C-alpha positions as CSV (number, residue, x, y, z in Angstrom):
1,M,18.1,-12.7,4.9
2,H,18.6,-8.8,4.4
3,P,15.6,-6.8,3.8
4,T,15.8,-4.5,0.1
5,S,17.9,-1.8,0.2
6,D,15.5,0.1,-1.7
7,L,12.5,3.0,-0.4
8,F,10.0,2.0,0.2
9,H,6.9,3.5,2.6
10,T,3.1,2.3,3.3
11,S,0.3,3.1,0.8
12,A,-3.0,3.3,0.8
13,I,-6.0,1.4,-1.7
14,L,-6.3,3.6,-4.4
15,T,-9.1,2.2,-7.4
16,S,-9.9,4.5,-10.4
17,D,-13.0,2.3,-10.4
18,S,-15.8,5.2,-9.4
19,S,-18.0,3.0,-8.7
20,L,-15.9,2.7,-5.4
21,S,-16.0,6.6,-5.3
22,D,-16.9,8.0,-1.9
23,E,-18.7,11.4,-3.9
24,G,-21.9,11.9,-2.1
25,F,-20.8,9.5,1.0
26,D,-22.3,10.9,3.8
27,D,-21.3,8.9,7.3
28,G,-23.1,11.1,9.0
29,D,-22.0,12.1,12.7
30,K,-19.5,9.4,12.9
31,S,-16.8,10.5,14.6
32,R,-13.2,9.1,13.6
33,Q,-10.8,8.2,15.6
34,E,-6.9,8.1,15.2
35,V,-5.9,4.0,15.7
36,K,-1.4,4.2,17.0
37,T,0.6,2.9,14.1
38,E,4.0,2.0,14.0
39,I,6.5,1.6,10.8
40,P,7.2,-1.1,9.7
41,Q,9.8,-3.0,8.9
42,A,12.3,-3.2,5.8
43,P,11.0,-5.8,3.8
44,Y,13.0,-8.4,3.1
45,A,13.4,-9.5,-0.7
46,A,11.6,-13.4,-0.7
47,N,8.9,-11.5,1.0
48,L,7.6,-9.6,-2.4
49,E,5.8,-10.2,-5.0
50,S,5.9,-8.5,-8.2
51,F,1.8,-6.4,-9.3
52,Y,0.1,-5.2,-12.6
53,V,-0.7,-1.5,-12.1
54,S,-1.5,-0.5,-15.6
55,P,0.4,-0.2,-19.6
56,A,1.2,3.6,-18.8
57,A,3.2,2.2,-15.5
58,T,7.2,3.8,-15.9
59,M,7.5,1.3,-13.0
60,N,7.9,-1.1,-11.3
61,F,5.6,-2.3,-8.3
62,V,5.8,-5.4,-5.9
63,I,3.9,-5.6,-2.4
64,D,5.2,-7.0,0.7
65,F,2.7,-9.7,1.6
66,N,3.4,-10.0,5.4
67,S,3.1,-6.7,5.5
68,I,-0.2,-6.5,4.2
69,S,-2.8,-6.2,8.4
70,A,-6.4,-4.6,8.9
71,S,-7.0,-2.3,12.0
72,A,-10.5,-3.2,14.0
73,N,-11.3,0.1,11.9
74,G,-11.0,-1.2,8.2
75,V,-8.2,0.3,7.1
76,V,-6.1,-1.8,5.5
77,R,-2.4,-1.6,5.3
78,Y,1.1,-2.7,3.5
79,T,4.2,-2.0,2.0
80,I,5.3,-1.7,-1.6
81,V,8.4,-0.9,-3.6
82,S,8.6,0.7,-6.6
83,K,11.2,0.7,-8.9
84,S,11.8,3.0,-11.9
85,R,12.1,0.5,-15.4
86,S,16.1,1.6,-15.3
87,G,16.6,0.5,-11.4
88,A,16.6,3.9,-9.8
């Protein structure tokens, strides 16, 4: 199997659900430490699964399930591929 030739990027989870908003969130003086990560390998087409975004989406999105990871500090990382409906 060959990696896809599409551009890919890692992304954080985005939500429009206001109940998950961090507005007013205060975690006090809790310090943050960056965790060393590596850029994931290009995804294989066989590992990609499409997912619904919204009726207004102008792009198609797929996620590489093999790229999903959660670090000890609670950060979830994954690779998505986005492609315009015209193929670009």
